[in-house]
C-alpha positions, 0 to 999 in steps of 0.5 A: 533506477532507469528513467525512460530507458531508450527514450530521450523525451520526458513528455511521458513517464516510465521508471524501471527499478531492478533488484538483481540477486545471485540467481534471480532478479526483480523488476518494477516498472512504474508509469503514468502513461494512461492510468498510473500503474506498476508492473512487477515481474520476477525472473530466475535470471540475474541478468534479465533485462527490460525491453521497450518498443517506444514507438509501439508503446505510444501507439494506439495498439501497445500490446507487446511493446514491453517484455523481459529478455529472455522471456523464458526467465519470467516466473511470475508477473502482475500489475497494480493500476490506480484507476479512479478517485471518488469523492462523496460526503455525508449530506444529512439527512439525504444520505451520501452525496457523490461528486463527479469521479476523478478518472486518473487515466485522464490526468496530466502528469509532471515529468518524473525526472524532476523528482528522481533521486538516485541516491535516496532511490525515490521518485514522485509522479505528480498530476492534476486533471486535464480538465478541472471544471470545478477548480478543486485542483487549482491549488493542489495535486495528486501524487504517487511517491515511489521508494525502492530499498537496497536492504531490509528495515523499517521506514523512518516516517509513520506508519513505519512499514517494515520492508525487505530488499525485495519490496518497494513503498508507494505513498499516495498523496493528496495535497491542497485539493479543495473538497467539494463538500463540507464533509468530503471523504475520498476513496481510491480505487485500486485494480490488480491484474493476475495471469492464469493460475493466480488469484488475489485475496484480501488478508487481515491481521490484528496486533496488540503492538501499536508501537509504530502505528496506533490504528484508528478504529471506527465503523463507517457506513458506505463506499462506492463499489469498485469499478461501477457507479457509486453506490451506498453499501448496505449496513455498517461494516465491521471495524477495520483491522490494523494490518491488511495484505492483498496477496496473490496466491496460486489457485492450488497452493497456499504459498504467496507470490506477491503482495500489497500491504498497508496499515489501516491508517492514513495521515493528514500532515507532511510530517506525520505524528500519531495525532494526525492519523486518519481512518483508512479502511478497505472494501472487500475485494471484487472481481472486476466486471468492467473494462480496465481503464487505459494503462499502456504499460499493462496492455503493452506487457500482458497483450491480448491475455488482458481481456481473456486469461488474466483476472482483474480484481479491484477494491476501494480504499477510503480515507477519513471518518464520517465527518471528514474533518481532518482533511477539510482542516489540513488539506493534506492526506498521505497513505503508504502501501508496500509492494513486493514479491513473496510473503509480506513482512510480519511485524514483531515486538521490537527489542525495546518493547520486549525489554519493557515487558520483561522489566514490567513482568519480571520485576514483580516475579523477582520480588515474589521469589525474593520474598518467598526465599526470605520467608523460608529463610526466616522460618528455618532460622527460627526453628534452628534456635532450639537444641536438638533432643538426644 
């Protein structure tokens, strides 16, 4: 993990995480310069390196300030930008009441160097609005906690996302922020950038295995549209699935280039338990028809192609039921999402669940077989008491 490589000041945040393999390397570049974002680049060179022209990056025209050396080693690149935080409440009988939007590109962010842990491979971007007329952030903050991995496994905290060494976890945290309504719900807008030839799709899966994360299922009524003015969605939406993946695929292939994966639940506690679960659902993915908010690292890497050949998509992720009671009581919200390259990890039944199922199903079957054998043996013994007739 490198913090502001080639730059001695901590007035801005840029975190570079690199995973090098025998024949390739993966780069994650996290930053709060402009809107908080992460740049993901896969190369076919184990010695590829991140280059940053800091003077150009911090200028009004950052295009070309970030690149991978050698440039021809890049096989895939994408970016995820966290653009806005909406807040609205069910103001019955008037319907949804929308409050002024929090634009994350206008936040003031603490130095990431204060939270950087090279041993645990974690860091945290924490910020508040540069101007906060309503005072909602006077005792609170918004944060993005980053975790990198050296090997595959499962995160020890709920929702217990399954990860590989090629993935990183991001935890979105809203702590101590005062809601502006009695029944406030929060919605995070997430935008993705794909180069020509790749498209994003929202994939959903259901699972009967709730060992790690029992999902909250509830029908909700409305969300603001991604990127546009807040609007009420028509008609109730279906019950959300347990696992959602926002995957990037080539237009003429079914293979997966990269992904964002999360479970349809958030949590209302710093030490999450099952009873702290908060409903989480995603509005369908939309092609973005608005200009991407300022995010210097995205503009610095993709340059002029950002407004021409690149495809920008967005979706909104909402937290809380219709009444918003969990957040109002605890003033805490955390949502975890996994980012990575290739196919997203798939949950399978653990050895514990398999063994329990084997005992539960195998014991009656064994008793049935044993009973059948005893009956057959008793019948054979009864007939064997007679002498055979010559």
